[in-house]
C-alpha positions in Angstrom: 37.4 30.6 2.0 34.0 28.8 2.9 35.3 25.1 1.9 38.4 25.4 4.2 36.2 25.9 7.1 33.8 23.2 6.1 36.7 21.3 5.9 38.0 22.3 9.5 34.5 21.6 10.9 34.1 18.2 9.3 34.4 15.6 12.1 37.1 12.9 11.2 36.1 9.8 11.5 37.8 6.5 13.2 38.8 3.7 11.8 36.5 1.9 13.9 34.1 4.0 12.4 34.4 3.7 9.1 34.8 -0.2 9.6 31.7 0.3 11.0 30.0 2.1 8.2 31.6 -0.5 5.6 29.8 -3.3 7.2 26.9 -1.9 7.5 26.8 -0.6 3.4 28.2 -4.4 3.0 25.3 -5.5 4.8 22.8 -3.4 3.0 24.2 -4.4 -0.6 23.7 -7.9 0.1 20.0 -7.7 1.0 19.4 -5.5 -2.0 20.8 -8.0 -4.6 18.1 -10.5 -2.7 15.3 -8.3 -3.1 16.5 -7.1 -6.6 17.0 -11.0 -7.7 13.7 -12.1 -7.4 12.3 -9.3 -8.7 14.1 -8.8 -11.7 13.8 -12.5 -12.8 10.0 -11.9 -12.7 10.0 -9.1 -14.8 12.5 -10.9 -17.6 10.2 -14.0 -17.5 7.4 -11.7 -17.9 9.1 -10.3 -21.3 10.3 -13.7 -22.4 9.3 -16.3 -24.4 7.3 -19.2 -23.1 9.7 -21.6 -24.3 12.5 -19.9 -22.6 10.8 -19.5 -19.3 9.6 -23.2 -19.5 13.4 -24.1 -20.1 14.9 -22.0 -17.2 16.5 -20.1 -19.7 15.8 -16.9 -18.0 17.7 -15.2 -15.6 18.6 -11.2 -15.0 17.4 -10.3 -18.8 14.9 -11.3 -21.1 15.4 -14.1 -23.3 13.4 -14.0 -26.5 11.6 -10.7 -26.1 7.8 -11.7 -26.1 4.8 -9.8 -25.3 2.6 -12.8 -25.6 2.0 -12.9 -21.4 0.8 -9.3 -21.3 -1.3 -9.9 -24.7 -3.1 -12.8 -22.5 -3.0 -11.0 -19.1 -5.5 -8.4 -21.2 -7.2 -10.7 -23.1 -8.9 -12.5 -20.5 -12.0 -10.4 -18.9 -11.5 -11.4 -15.7 -8.3 -9.8 -15.3 -9.1 -6.6 -16.8 -12.5 -6.8 -14.4 -10.1 -7.6 -11.6 -7.8 -4.9 -11.7 -10.8 -2.3 -12.8 -12.2 -3.4 -9.3 -9.0 -3.2 -7.2 -8.7 0.5 -8.8 -11.6 1.4 -7.4 -11.4 -0.4 -4.0 -7.7 1.3 -3.6 -9.2 4.9 -4.3 -12.5 4.9 -2.9 -11.5 2.9 0.1 -8.2 5.2 0.8 -10.2 8.5 0.2 -12.7 7.1 3.2 -9.9 5.9 4.9 -8.1 9.1 5.2 -11.2 11.1 5.6 -12.2 9.6 8.8 -8.8 9.3 10.2 -8.6 13.0 9.9 -12.0 13.5 11.3 -11.0 11.1 14.2 -7.7 12.3 14.9 -7.5 15.6 15.1 -10.3 16.1 17.2 -8.5 13.9 19.9 -5.2 16.0 19.3 -6.9 18.9 21.2 -6.5 19.4 24.7 -9.9 21.5 24.5 -11.6 18.3 23.7 -13.8 16.5 26.4 -13.8 12.9 26.7 -10.6 12.4 24.4 -9.1 10.0 26.6 -11.5 7.7 27.3 -12.3 7.9 23.0 -8.5 7.0 22.9 -9.1 4.2 25.4 -11.8 2.5 23.8 -10.0 2.7 20.3 -6.8 1.3 22.1 -8.9 -1.9 23.1 -10.0 -2.8 19.6 -5.9 -3.2 19.1 -5.8 -5.8 21.9 -8.7 -7.6 21.5 -10.3 -8.8 18.4 -13.8 -10.7 18.0 -12.7 -13.1 15.8 -13.4 -13.9 12.3 -17.3 -15.5 12.6 -18.9 -12.0 14.4 -17.0 -10.0 11.8 -18.7 -12.3 9.3 -21.8 -11.4 10.9 -21.7 -7.9 11.5 -21.2 -7.6 8.4 -24.2 -9.9 7.1 -26.6 -7.9 9.5 -25.4 -4.8 7.5 -26.2 -6.4 4.1 -23.0 -5.8 3.0 -22.1 -9.1 1.8 -21.4 -9.4 -2.1 -21.4 -5.7 -2.4 -18.5 -3.2 -3.2 -19.2 -1.8 0.4 -18.0 -5.1 2.6 -14.4 -4.0 1.2 -14.8 -0.7 2.2 -16.7 0.0 5.4 -15.3 -2.7 7.5 -11.7 -1.4 7.0 -12.7 2.3 7.1 -10.6 3.2 10.2 -7.1 1.8 11.4 -6.3 2.6 14.8 -2.7 3.0 14.5 -3.4 5.4 11.6 -5.0 7.1 14.1 -2.6 7.3 16.4 0.1 8.5 14.0 -1.9 11.1 12.9 -3.2 12.8 16.3 0.7 12.5 16.9 1.2 14.9 14.0 -1.3 17.0 15.0 -0.2 17.4 18.4 3.5 18.2 17.3 2.4 20.3 14.4 -0.3 22.2 15.1 -0.2 24.0 18.1 -3.2 25.1 20.0 -2.3 28.8 19.8 -2.8 28.5 16.0 -6.7 27.0 16.5 -7.4 29.9 19.2 -6.0 32.7 17.1 -8.3 31.2 14.3 -11.2 31.4 16.4 -10.6 35.0 17.4 -10.3 35.4 13.7 -13.8 34.3 13.4 -12.9 30.8 11.6 -14.8 28.0 12.0 -13.7 24.5 12.8 -14.1 22.9 9.1 -12.6 26.2 7.9 -9.8 26.2 10.2 -9.1 22.4 9.1 -9.7 23.0 5.1 -7.4 26.1 5.2 -4.7 25.5 7.8 -4.7 21.7 9.0 -4.7 20.1 5.9 -2.1 22.2 4.1 0.2 21.8 6.7 -0.4 18.0 7.2 0.7 16.9 3.5 3.1 14.6 5.3 1.1 12.5 7.5 -1.4 12.5 4.7 1.0 10.7 2.6 1.9 8.6 4.6 -1.8 7.7 5.3 -2.2 7.6 1.9 0.5 5.1 0.8 0.0 2.8 3.7 -4.1 2.5 2.9 -3.7 2.5 -0.8 -1.3 -0.9 -0.2 -3.4 -2.0 2.2 -6.6 -2.1 -0.2 -4.6 -3.1 -3.3 -3.3 -6.2 -1.6 -6.7 -7.3 0.1 -7.9 -10.6 -1.1 -9.0 -12.4 2.4 -12.2 -10.0 3.1 -12.9 -10.7 -1.1 -12.8 -14.5 -0.1 -15.1 -14.3 2.6 -17.5 -11.5 1.7 -17.8 -11.9 -2.3 -19.6 -14.5 -4.4 -19.9 -12.6 -7.5 -16.8 -12.8 -9.6 -17.4 -9.6 -11.3 -16.6 -7.8 -7.9 -13.6 -9.5 -6.8 -10.1 -7.8 -6.8 -7.1 -8.2 -8.9 -5.6 -10.1 -6.1 -8.5 -13.2 -5.9 -7.2 -13.6 -9.8 -3.9 -13.7 -9.3 -4.5 -16.1 -6.4 -6.5 -18.5 -8.7 -3.7 -18.3 -11.2 -1.1 -18.9 -8.8 -2.1 -21.3 -6.2 -4.9 -23.1 -7.8 -3.4 -23.1 -11.6 -6.7 -22.1 -12.8 -6.3 -20.2 -16.2 -9.2 -19.4 -18.7 -8.5 -21.3 -22.0 -9.3 -18.2 -23.7 -6.0 -16.7 -22.4 -4.2 -19.3 -24.5 -3.9 -18.7 -28.0 -2.6 -21.8 -29.1 -4.7 -24.7 -27.4 -3.0 -27.5 -29.3 0.5 -27.4 -28.3 0.9 -28.5 -24.7 4.3 -27.3 -24.6 3.6 -24.0 -25.4 0.5 -24.1 -23.2 2.5 -25.0 -20.0 5.2 -22.4 -21.2 2.4 -19.5 -21.5 0.8 -20.2 -18.3 4.2 -19.6 -16.6 4.9 -16.5 -18.4 0.9 -15.5 -17.7 1.6 -15.3 -14.1 5.1 -13.2 -13.8 3.3 -10.8 -16.2 0.3 -10.6 -13.4 2.5 -10.0 -11.2 4.0 -7.3 -13.1 1.0 -5.7 -13.7 -0.1 -5.9 -9.8 2.5 -4.4 -8.4 3.1 -2.1 -11.0 0.3 0.7 -9.7 2.0 0.7 -6.3 5.7 1.1 -7.6 4.0 4.1 -9.9 2.6 5.6 -6.7 5.0 5.7 -4.3 7.8 8.3 -5.6 5.0 10.9 -5.6 4.6 10.2 -1.9 8.2 9.4 -1.1 9.2 12.9 0.0 6.6 13.3 2.6 6.6 9.9 3.4 9.7 9.6 5.5 8.8 13.4 7.0 5.4 12.4 8.1 6.3 9.0 9.6 9.1 10.3 11.5 7.1 13.2 13.0 4.2 11.0 13.6 5.7 8.1 15.2 8.6 10.0 17.5 7.4 13.4 18.5 4.3 13.9 21.0 
């Protein structure tokens, strides 16, 4: 009986609507193929033999399965050090980003906060006007952050766009009445944020965590400007040197006497390093995907 009711209530699609949806699915399928093909080719090349890579035999599946590229990646100390540095910048930087963004966005979402309009206006000014690269460098230099890990974290500690999205989320999700009820019960502001705001803010925290983490993991321009010590550079700088300047440490090559094998291993190494660089973000996304979609929609549309 319930099945009949559902079928009766189901709206019938017109031929035009079915054709439109068919065109959408066709277009999205084409986009998916365009995006997946280079990714699968890179993944397959990273697991293929150097000879197969250099001869162009690799397509969507590995040819002559080999792990030489990954062995070469983890045999080089610069890559291992860069990977660990990127992990540090991503974890520490994202924690500071999310913490400061919540501390700034939540007060701005409360109507009782005096001067919130002026502060929000000053934040928006920073989105419209940029001081430029030279003043940016001078500020970091005057703060004695050059060639330190903090140079990769503190200058980008807060993103105004994330503050706006988080503030909108707080305004639409946590009404003032809940805050007033907590105050009547004797709850302090910090206790209210910890016990009420944070548990209700999992979607927006997931959004901020993913966006900030991706930004830190892919960051390389600040490292090029502020870091000279090679022990502090992130993985993206190492990847850039290999992909653009084509500089590879000879210790990464297992047979330096065979030029053909060297050239093939260089190409295979590039593909393996690309896979190593994107895997952490691919692992992170499934854990926050459920809250990510909800947080983006609420934080950007409501308010």
